[in-house]
VMD Tcl script that draws the C-alpha trace (Angstrom):
set ca {
  {95.83 237.15 123.91}
  {99.30 235.95 124.88}
  {101.93 235.72 122.18}
  {105.44 234.38 122.26}
  {108.48 236.08 120.75}
  {111.14 233.63 121.83}
  {113.37 231.72 119.45}
  {112.99 228.27 121.00}
  {115.37 225.74 119.47}
  {113.61 222.61 120.69}
  {116.01 221.97 123.57}
  {113.17 222.19 126.02}
  {111.33 219.12 124.71}
  {109.12 217.76 127.44}
  {109.08 221.11 129.21}
  {105.31 221.25 129.07}
  {102.44 222.30 126.86}
  {101.40 225.83 125.99}
  {103.04 229.19 126.46}
  {104.60 228.55 129.86}
  {106.23 225.41 128.45}
  {107.65 227.38 125.56}
  {108.89 230.10 127.91}
  {110.48 227.42 130.07}
  {112.20 226.03 126.95}
  {113.83 229.45 126.51}
  {114.77 230.27 130.08}
  {115.93 226.80 131.18}
  {118.62 226.29 128.52}
  {119.75 229.92 128.90}
  {120.34 229.39 132.63}
  {121.88 225.94 132.16}
  {124.34 227.25 129.57}
  {125.33 230.29 131.62}
  {123.87 232.72 129.09}
  {121.83 233.93 132.05}
  {124.46 233.56 134.78}
  {124.09 232.65 138.42}
  {123.24 235.69 140.50}
  {121.39 237.43 137.68}
  {118.09 238.98 138.74}
  {115.13 238.72 136.37}
  {112.02 240.86 136.68}
  {108.51 239.62 136.01}
  {107.73 242.78 134.03}
  {110.80 242.41 131.85}
  {110.00 238.78 131.04}
  {106.40 239.71 130.21}
  {107.54 242.35 127.73}
  {110.44 240.39 126.25}
  {108.40 237.27 125.52}
  {105.00 238.87 125.03}
  {103.27 236.74 127.64}
  {101.08 237.40 130.64}
  {102.13 237.55 134.28}
  {100.39 234.19 134.80}
  {102.50 232.50 132.12}
  {105.71 233.89 133.61}
  {104.71 232.76 137.09}
  {104.00 229.22 135.86}
  {107.40 228.96 134.17}
  {109.19 230.44 137.19}
  {107.39 228.00 139.50}
  {108.85 225.07 137.53}
  {112.35 226.59 137.56}
  {112.04 227.14 141.32}
  {111.13 223.49 141.81}
  {114.32 222.60 139.93}
  {116.35 224.90 142.19}
  {117.44 227.01 139.22}
  {115.86 230.25 140.44}
  {114.53 231.73 143.67}
  {111.70 234.25 143.59}
  {111.46 236.88 146.31}
  {109.03 239.76 146.62}
  {110.67 243.14 146.07}
  {113.86 241.37 144.94}
  {112.88 239.57 141.78}
  {113.79 236.20 140.32}
  {117.38 235.36 141.20}
  {119.24 232.73 139.19}
  {120.76 230.21 141.59}
  {124.24 228.67 141.47}
  {124.57 225.23 139.91}
  {125.12 223.71 143.35}
  {121.45 224.45 144.14}
  {120.00 222.79 141.03}
  {118.16 219.48 141.04}
  {120.77 217.78 138.85}
  {118.66 214.60 138.67}
  {115.76 216.39 136.98}
  {115.53 215.07 133.38}
  {114.96 218.57 131.99}
  {118.01 219.98 133.78}
  {120.03 217.10 132.33}
  {118.61 217.73 128.87}
  {119.38 221.45 129.01}
  {122.93 220.88 130.25}
  {123.53 218.34 127.48}
  {122.44 220.94 124.94}
  {125.01 223.49 126.11}
  {128.74 223.90 126.72}
  {128.52 221.80 129.88}
  {127.84 218.68 127.78}
  {131.20 216.86 128.27}
  {131.21 217.32 132.05}
  {127.54 216.34 132.27}
  {128.09 213.16 130.24}
  {131.09 212.15 132.34}
  {129.17 212.77 135.55}
  {126.19 210.76 134.34}
  {128.48 207.99 133.11}
  {130.06 207.70 136.54}
  {126.60 207.53 138.12}
  {125.55 204.76 135.76}
  {128.74 202.81 136.43}
  {128.04 202.96 140.17}
  {124.35 202.03 140.00}
  {123.46 199.92 136.97}
  {125.77 196.93 137.54}
  {124.47 196.66 141.12}
  {120.90 196.94 139.84}
  {121.51 194.15 137.33}
  {122.83 191.88 140.09}
  {119.78 192.57 142.23}
  {117.48 192.01 139.26}
  {118.93 188.52 138.81}
  {117.71 187.72 142.32}
  {114.50 189.74 142.47}
  {112.97 190.12 138.99}
  {109.48 188.74 138.52}
  {108.74 186.21 135.79}
  {107.04 188.94 133.77}
  {110.05 191.24 134.08}
  {112.37 188.45 132.95}
  {110.20 187.80 129.89}
  {110.06 191.49 129.01}
  {113.82 191.85 129.40}
  {114.43 188.90 127.06}
  {112.03 190.36 124.51}
  {113.76 193.74 124.65}
  {117.16 192.09 124.15}
  {115.80 190.53 120.96}
  {114.37 193.86 119.78}
  {117.70 195.57 120.43}
  {119.48 192.98 118.31}
  {117.03 193.35 115.42}
  {116.99 197.17 115.39}
  {120.77 197.37 115.78}
  {121.22 195.27 112.64}
  {118.77 197.50 110.80}
  {120.63 200.63 111.93}
  {117.40 202.25 113.12}
  {118.79 204.46 115.89}
  {115.44 206.03 116.82}
  {113.74 202.70 117.43}
  {116.89 201.27 119.00}
  {116.95 204.19 121.46}
  {113.40 203.44 122.58}
  {114.22 199.79 123.23}
  {117.50 200.71 124.94}
  {115.75 203.11 127.32}
  {113.09 200.51 128.10}
  {115.75 197.86 128.74}
  {117.74 199.95 131.22}
  {114.62 201.23 132.97}
  {113.40 197.66 133.37}
  {116.69 196.50 134.90}
  {116.53 199.34 137.42}
  {112.89 198.54 138.18}
  {113.53 194.79 138.43}
  {116.22 195.43 141.05}
  {113.39 195.85 143.55}
  {115.14 198.96 144.88}
  {112.91 202.02 144.63}
  {115.90 204.37 144.68}
  {117.44 202.62 141.68}
  {114.09 202.52 139.89}
  {113.72 206.28 140.36}
  {116.88 206.79 138.26}
  {115.15 205.43 135.16}
  {114.35 208.93 133.92}
  {117.96 210.01 134.45}
  {119.29 207.12 132.37}
  {116.65 207.83 129.71}
  {117.79 211.46 129.55}
  {121.45 210.60 129.04}
  {120.71 207.92 126.43}
  {118.45 210.35 124.56}
  {121.03 213.13 124.79}
  {123.81 210.95 123.38}
  {121.66 210.10 120.37}
  {120.33 213.62 119.79}
  {123.81 215.13 119.91}
  {125.29 212.51 117.58}
  {127.51 210.89 120.19}
  {126.38 207.39 119.27}
  {127.84 205.25 116.44}
  {125.74 205.18 113.27}
  {125.24 201.49 114.01}
  {125.19 200.26 117.62}
  {128.30 198.24 118.39}
  {127.68 194.47 118.12}
  {129.69 193.96 121.32}
  {127.41 196.29 123.27}
  {124.28 194.63 121.87}
  {125.67 191.22 122.82}
  {126.27 192.43 126.38}
  {122.62 193.50 126.59}
  {121.60 189.99 125.58}
  {123.98 188.63 128.22}
  {122.41 190.80 130.92}
  {118.98 189.49 129.97}
  {120.18 185.87 129.94}
  {121.91 186.27 133.31}
  {118.87 187.90 134.92}
  {116.63 185.13 133.58}
  {119.07 182.50 134.89}
  {119.35 184.17 138.29}
  {123.12 184.63 137.80}
  {123.82 187.85 139.72}
  {127.59 187.89 139.15}
  {127.24 187.47 135.40}
  {124.49 190.10 135.18}
  {126.60 192.59 137.10}
  {129.68 191.90 134.97}
  {127.81 192.24 131.67}
  {126.15 195.50 132.74}
  {129.48 196.89 133.88}
  {130.86 196.09 130.43}
  {127.97 198.04 128.89}
  {128.41 201.21 130.93}
  {132.22 201.24 130.84}
  {132.12 200.61 127.10}
  {129.76 203.56 126.70}
  {132.18 205.75 128.63}
  {135.08 204.65 126.45}
  {133.08 205.43 123.31}
  {132.20 208.82 124.75}
  {135.78 209.72 125.59}
  {136.84 208.73 122.09}
  {134.10 210.90 120.57}
  {134.82 213.90 122.80}
  {138.50 213.59 121.99}
}
mol new
graphics top color blue
foreach p $ca { graphics top sphere $p radius 0.5 }
foreach p [lrange $ca 0 end-1] q [lrange $ca 1 end] { graphics top cylinder $p $q radius 0.2 }
display resetview
């Protein structure tokens, strides 16, 4: 029977069920943090012995890492850790692992710049293209954000915040924007998990979320874009202040 001797710290949440998921939660963060550096060659046999798992479990974990571009497996060579330039930097797990390591400030700044480029444009498109159902859901989420912000319930607030931003991206009617929902969810989750959010969400930021919802419902693209830009630039300013 397979066992597992790793010391997983939970940074691989969402990495999968079972032993290969737990192995992935060890190897992924180690590669992302540079503990296992680019160019390092791992051997199937060594991983089997070190983690007390079968060849099948190792292969399953390596297959996932290969899909992320983090390793390349070659017969008679081994499993070679790839340079960061080869990684799928949009993969939510890669983002999560990088946020858990020393690369956190650079990762947050990079993701913040991405959000600033995409989300205001998505909000403007949503004002023109959102369905009636999407407008109703966005309004309801704005109300939930206000209520949970006042209560200081960051866990519930996070869930509503993720749903709000995903819905704006989806309501843009642009499938490329919509596909970034998981990326935005990963950065919002990472900021909360690593205590980079205020203990109580800022009233100004909550008000801007309500303004986005109102503008989308009113079909006011310019106002929706402006309010969303205020949200993402405000988040970057908060981040810079926290990172010092």
